[in-house]
C-alpha positions in Angstrom: -66.5 71.7 37.5 -69.4 70.6 35.3 -69.5 67.5 33.2 -69.4 69.6 30.1 -66.3 71.4 31.2 -64.6 68.1 31.8 -65.7 66.8 28.5 -64.3 69.9 26.8 -61.0 69.2 28.4 -61.0 65.6 27.0 -61.7 67.0 23.6 -58.9 69.5 23.8 -56.5 66.8 25.0 -57.5 64.5 22.1 -58.6 61.8 24.5 -62.4 62.0 24.1 -64.0 58.6 23.5 -67.1 57.7 21.7 -69.2 54.5 21.1 -69.7 53.5 17.5 -72.3 50.9 16.3 -71.3 47.5 15.0 -74.1 45.7 13.1 -72.4 42.4 12.2 -70.7 39.4 13.9 -67.1 39.8 14.9 -65.1 38.6 11.9 -62.2 39.6 9.7 -64.6 42.1 8.2 -67.3 43.9 10.2 -69.9 46.5 9.6 -68.8 49.5 11.6 -70.5 52.9 11.5 -72.5 51.6 8.6 -69.5 50.6 6.5 -67.9 47.2 5.8 -64.3 47.4 6.9 -61.4 45.1 7.5 -61.3 44.5 11.2 -57.8 44.9 12.7 -59.1 45.8 16.2 -60.8 42.6 17.6 -59.5 40.2 20.2 -61.4 37.4 18.4 -58.0 35.9 17.5 -59.1 32.4 16.5 -62.4 33.4 14.8 -64.5 31.5 17.3 -67.0 34.3 18.1 -68.8 33.4 14.8 -67.9 29.7 14.6 -71.0 27.6 13.8 -70.4 25.0 16.5 -70.0 27.7 19.2 -73.2 29.4 18.0 -75.2 26.2 17.9 -74.0 25.2 21.4 -75.2 28.5 22.8 -78.5 28.2 20.9 -79.2 24.8 22.3 -78.5 25.8 25.9 -80.6 29.0 25.4 -83.6 26.9 24.4 -83.4 24.7 27.5 -82.0 27.0 30.2 -83.4 30.4 29.1 -81.5 33.6 29.0 -80.3 34.5 32.5 -79.0 32.4 35.4 -81.4 34.1 37.7 -79.2 34.6 40.7 -75.7 34.4 42.0 -74.1 30.9 41.9 -74.2 30.5 45.7 -78.0 31.1 45.7 -79.7 29.2 42.8 -77.8 30.3 39.7 -75.2 27.4 39.6 -76.2 25.7 36.4 -74.4 22.5 35.8 -72.8 23.8 32.6 -70.6 26.1 34.8 -69.1 23.2 36.6 -68.5 21.2 33.4 -66.8 24.2 31.8 -64.6 24.8 34.9 -63.5 21.2 34.9 -62.4 21.5 31.3 -60.7 24.8 31.9 -58.7 23.2 34.8 -57.6 20.4 32.5 -56.7 22.9 29.8 -54.6 25.0 32.2 -53.0 22.0 34.0 -54.5 22.9 37.4 -56.7 21.1 40.0 -59.6 23.5 39.6 -61.1 26.6 38.1 -63.7 29.2 38.8 -65.8 31.3 36.4 -66.2 35.1 36.8 -68.4 37.6 35.0 -65.4 39.3 33.2 -61.7 39.6 33.4 -62.0 42.9 35.2 -64.2 41.4 38.0 -62.0 38.3 38.2 -58.9 40.4 38.9 -60.8 42.6 41.4 -62.0 39.5 43.2 -58.5 37.9 43.1 -56.6 40.8 44.5 -59.3 41.6 47.1 -59.2 38.0 48.3 -55.5 37.2 48.1 -53.7 40.5 48.9 -55.6 42.1 51.8 -52.9 43.2 54.3 -49.9 42.3 52.3 -47.9 43.9 49.4 -48.7 43.6 45.7 -46.0 44.2 43.1 -47.4 45.1 39.6 -45.6 45.5 36.4 -46.1 49.2 35.5 -47.8 48.2 32.2 -50.2 45.7 33.7 -53.9 45.8 32.7 -55.9 48.4 34.6 -57.9 45.6 36.3 -54.8 44.4 38.2 -53.8 47.9 39.2 -57.4 48.7 40.4 -57.7 45.4 42.1 -54.6 46.0 44.1 -55.7 49.5 45.0 -59.1 48.3 46.2 -57.7 45.4 48.1 -56.2 47.5 50.9 -52.8 46.0 50.2 -49.7 48.1 49.7 -49.4 48.6 45.9 -45.9 49.0 44.4 -45.1 49.0 40.7 -41.8 48.1 39.1 -40.5 49.2 35.6 -41.8 47.2 32.7 -40.3 43.7 32.6 -37.5 44.8 34.9 -36.7 41.8 37.1 -33.6 43.3 38.5 -35.6 46.2 40.0 -38.2 43.8 41.3 -35.6 41.6 42.9 -34.1 44.5 44.7 -37.5 45.6 46.0 -38.5 42.1 47.0 -35.4 41.9 49.2 -36.6 44.9 51.2 -40.2 43.7 51.6 -41.5 41.9 54.6 -44.8 40.1 55.1 -47.0 38.4 52.4 -46.2 39.4 48.8 -48.2 38.9 45.6 -46.5 39.6 42.3 -49.0 40.2 39.6 -48.2 40.4 35.8 -49.9 40.2 32.5 -48.7 37.2 30.5 -49.1 39.1 27.3 -49.2 42.9 27.7 -52.4 44.0 25.9 -51.1 47.3 24.5 -47.6 46.3 23.5 -48.0 42.6 22.6 -44.9 41.6 24.4 -44.5 38.7 26.9 -43.7 38.9 30.6 -40.4 37.2 31.5 -42.3 34.5 33.4 -39.5 32.0 34.0 -37.4 34.7 35.7 -40.5 36.0 37.6 -41.3 32.5 38.8 -37.7 32.0 40.1 -37.8 35.3 41.9 -41.1 34.5 43.6 -39.8 31.1 44.7 -36.6 32.8 46.1 -38.6 35.4 48.0 -41.6 33.2 49.0 -43.9 35.4 47.0 -47.1 34.2 45.1 -47.1 34.7 41.4 -50.4 35.7 39.6 -50.4 35.7 35.8 -53.2 37.4 33.9 -53.2 35.3 30.7 -56.2 37.0 29.0 -54.3 37.5 25.7 -52.3 34.2 25.8 -55.2 31.8 26.5 -56.1 29.8 23.4 -53.2 31.4 21.4 -49.8 30.6 22.9 -48.0 27.2 23.5 -48.5 24.2 21.2 -51.8 23.3 22.8 -53.0 26.9 23.2 -52.9 26.7 26.9 -51.1 30.1 27.2 -48.1 32.0 28.3 -47.4 30.0 31.4 -47.0 26.7 29.5 -45.1 28.5 26.7 -42.6 29.5 29.3 -42.3 25.9 30.4 -43.9 26.5 33.8 -46.5 24.6 35.8 -49.2 25.3 38.4 -46.7 25.0 41.3 -44.5 27.7 39.9 -47.5 29.8 38.8 -50.2 29.1 41.4 -52.7 31.6 40.2 -53.7 32.0 36.6 -56.5 34.2 35.2 -57.9 33.8 31.7 -60.8 35.2 29.7 -63.5 33.7 27.6 -64.0 36.8 25.5 -60.8 37.0 23.5 -59.4 33.9 21.7 -62.4 31.8 23.0 -64.8 34.3 21.3 -67.4 34.7 24.1 -67.7 36.5 27.4 -66.5 36.0 30.9 -63.4 34.9 32.7 -61.9 32.3 35.0 -59.3 31.7 37.6 -57.3 28.4 37.5 -55.3 27.0 40.4 -55.4 24.6 43.3 -58.6 23.2 44.7 -57.9 25.1 47.9 -57.4 28.3 46.1 -60.7 28.0 44.2 -62.6 27.0 47.3 -61.1 30.0 49.1 -62.2 32.3 46.2 -65.8 30.9 46.4 -65.9 31.9 50.0 -63.9 35.2 49.8 -64.0 36.8 46.4 -66.7 39.4 46.6 -67.0 39.9 42.8 -67.9 36.2 42.6 -70.1 36.0 45.7 -72.2 39.1 45.1 -73.0 38.9 41.4 -75.4 37.1 39.1 -73.9 34.1 37.3 -73.1 34.2 33.6 -76.0 33.2 31.3 -75.8 29.4 30.8 -75.8 29.8 27.0 -72.6 31.9 27.2 -70.9 29.1 29.2 -72.1 26.5 26.7 -70.7 28.5 23.9 -67.4 28.9 25.7 -67.3 25.2 26.4 -67.7 24.5 22.6 -65.0 27.0 21.8 -62.7 25.4 24.3 -63.2 22.0 22.8 -62.2 23.5 19.4 -59.1 25.1 20.9 -58.1 21.8 22.3 -58.6 19.9 19.1 -56.7 19.6 15.8 -58.8 22.4 14.4 -57.6 24.6 17.2 -54.0 23.8 16.2 -54.8 24.7 12.6 -56.3 28.0 13.6 -53.3 28.9 15.8 -51.0 28.1 12.8 -53.1 30.3 10.5 -53.0 33.0 13.1 -49.3 32.9 13.4 -48.9 32.9 9.6 -51.0 36.0 9.4 -49.1 37.7 12.2 -45.8 37.0 10.5 -47.1 38.2 7.1 -48.5 41.5 8.5 -45.5 42.1 10.8 -43.1 41.7 7.8 -45.2 44.1 5.7 -45.2 46.7 8.5 -41.4 46.4 9.0 -40.9 46.9 5.3 -42.9 50.2 5.6 -40.6 51.3 8.5 -42.7 50.5 11.5 -40.9 49.1 14.6 -42.9 46.0 15.3 -41.8 43.8 18.2 -40.9 40.2 17.5 -43.2 38.6 20.1 -45.3 36.2 18.0 -48.5 37.4 19.7 -51.5 38.7 17.7 -51.0 42.3 19.0 -48.9 44.6 16.8 -48.6 48.1 18.3 -47.9 50.9 15.8 -46.4 53.6 18.0 -47.2 57.1 16.9 -46.6 59.1 20.0 -48.7 62.2 19.6 -52.4 61.7 20.6 -53.8 63.8 17.8 -51.7 62.1 15.2 -52.7 58.7 16.3 -56.4 59.6 16.2 -56.0 61.2 12.8 -54.2 58.1 11.4 -57.0 55.8 12.7 -59.6 58.0 11.0 -57.7 58.1 7.7 -57.5 54.3 7.7 -61.2 54.0 8.4 -61.9 56.1 5.3 -59.8 53.5 3.4 -61.9 50.6 4.8 -59.5 49.6 7.7 -60.6 49.6 11.4 -57.4 50.0 13.5 -58.3 51.7 16.7 -56.2 54.5 18.2 -55.2 53.9 21.8 -54.5 57.0 23.8 -53.8 58.1 27.4 -54.8 57.1 30.1 -54.9 53.6 28.5 -51.2 54.0 27.6 -48.7 56.5 29.0 -48.4 60.0 27.7 -46.4 60.3 24.5 -47.0 56.6 23.5 -50.3 56.8 21.7 -50.5 54.2 19.0 -52.7 52.1 16.8 -53.3 48.7 18.4 -53.5 46.4 15.4 -54.6 42.8 15.9 -54.8 39.8 13.5 -57.1 36.9 13.4 -56.7 33.4 11.9 -59.3 34.0 9.3 -57.9 37.2 7.8 -56.8 36.6 4.2 -53.7 38.0 2.6 -56.0 40.3 0.6 -57.3 41.8 3.9 -53.8 42.3 5.1 -52.5 43.7 1.8 -55.4 46.2 1.9 -54.3 47.3 5.3 -50.7 47.6 4.4 -51.5 49.7 1.4 -53.5 52.1 3.6 -51.2 52.2 6.6 -48.1 53.4 4.7 -45.0 54.7 6.4 -44.8 55.9 10.1 -45.5 59.6 10.6 -42.5 61.7 11.3 -42.1 62.8 15.0 -43.5 66.2 15.8 -40.8 68.8 15.2 -38.7 66.3 13.2 
C-alpha cells in the first residue's frame, strides 16, 4: 500500500493529523494559524514558559554556554547546570537522586528498558503511550489491567512469578483523573513488585508544595521507588527526569540506553528549568497553584452547568467526551472559529468511541478568557442516533 492510500484511510476515518503554526509564546492567548485565540490546549499550567525569570535564566546560560551541549553526558556534554538541576529535583521529589533525560518519552523508554528486561510489566490500560512502548521494547512480558482496577491487578499479581514492575500515570493525560496510588503502593509491597509512577502532569501542580501525585497520596520514595517527571509541562520548558535512590540513578546512568546514547539537553534549557523549579518551590509557586485551582473550579462549574460530565479530580485537564471522531473534530473547528483553541483528541490517542476535546486551564487565564470559552462551547452534542 502506498503512503497516499494510507493517508486517504486516515482522512476517511477522521483521524488525519496536521501541524499548524504558532507564532507567539505559550500563554493564555496564543497566535495560532494566524489568529489570536484563547489557549485551552497547552500543558503550560503554571504560566512558566513565558515567565521573565525563566527566560532570563535561559538567556544568561545561552550567552555563556552556547546553544548545544555538544555530546552525550558521558562523553563531554555534562555541563554543571545539569547536576545542579538534578540535585534540586531530588530535593523537590523527596528522593536521594535524579537524572535528566531528553524528553518524557525517552525517559520512559530508558526506564522500562533498564528496569524490566526479563520480568513482567503491568500497565494501566490508559497509561501514556511511552510507558506502553517502553514495556514492549524492553523485552519484558507486557500485561495491561483495566483502568484504575486494583482488584483485577491484585488477582493477576497473585499468579505472576519473577520480577514485576507496575507502571502507572499519576495523572492520566487524556482523562485528567488520578491513579489510586495508595492502593497500588500497598499491592506492590504485598507482592514484592516495584512501582513506577509517571508524574508528568502532576509535577509542579499537585500537593501543597507542587511535588506531585505521589506526595498528594501521602506516599514516600520507599513506597514509590521510581518517579518520572517532565520539565515541559508545569515547569514550562523541555526535557524530563527520573527521581529515586542513588543506586537507581547510578544504574540508569550505566544501563538506560536513551540516556547513554543521546546528546545532552542544551544547558540553557536546564538553566530555565532550574529557574522554573525555584519558582514552583517558592511562595509565588503556591500562589500560581492556587490561581490554577481557582480557574479549574470556575471552568468545571461552568461546563457542568452546560451539561458536560466533568470529572471531579482537581487536575488542570478537563475532558469533554464527544464520542464520535468526526463530531469531535467539527466541534474543535467550530470553537476555533469563535477564537477558542481546544484540540480534538481522537484514536489511536484514545480508545475508539471516546474522542473528546482535551481542555486544559492555566493559572493566568482570566475569567474573561474562560467565559468566552463557555459561551462558545455550549451544550454537549447529542449522541449519534439519539
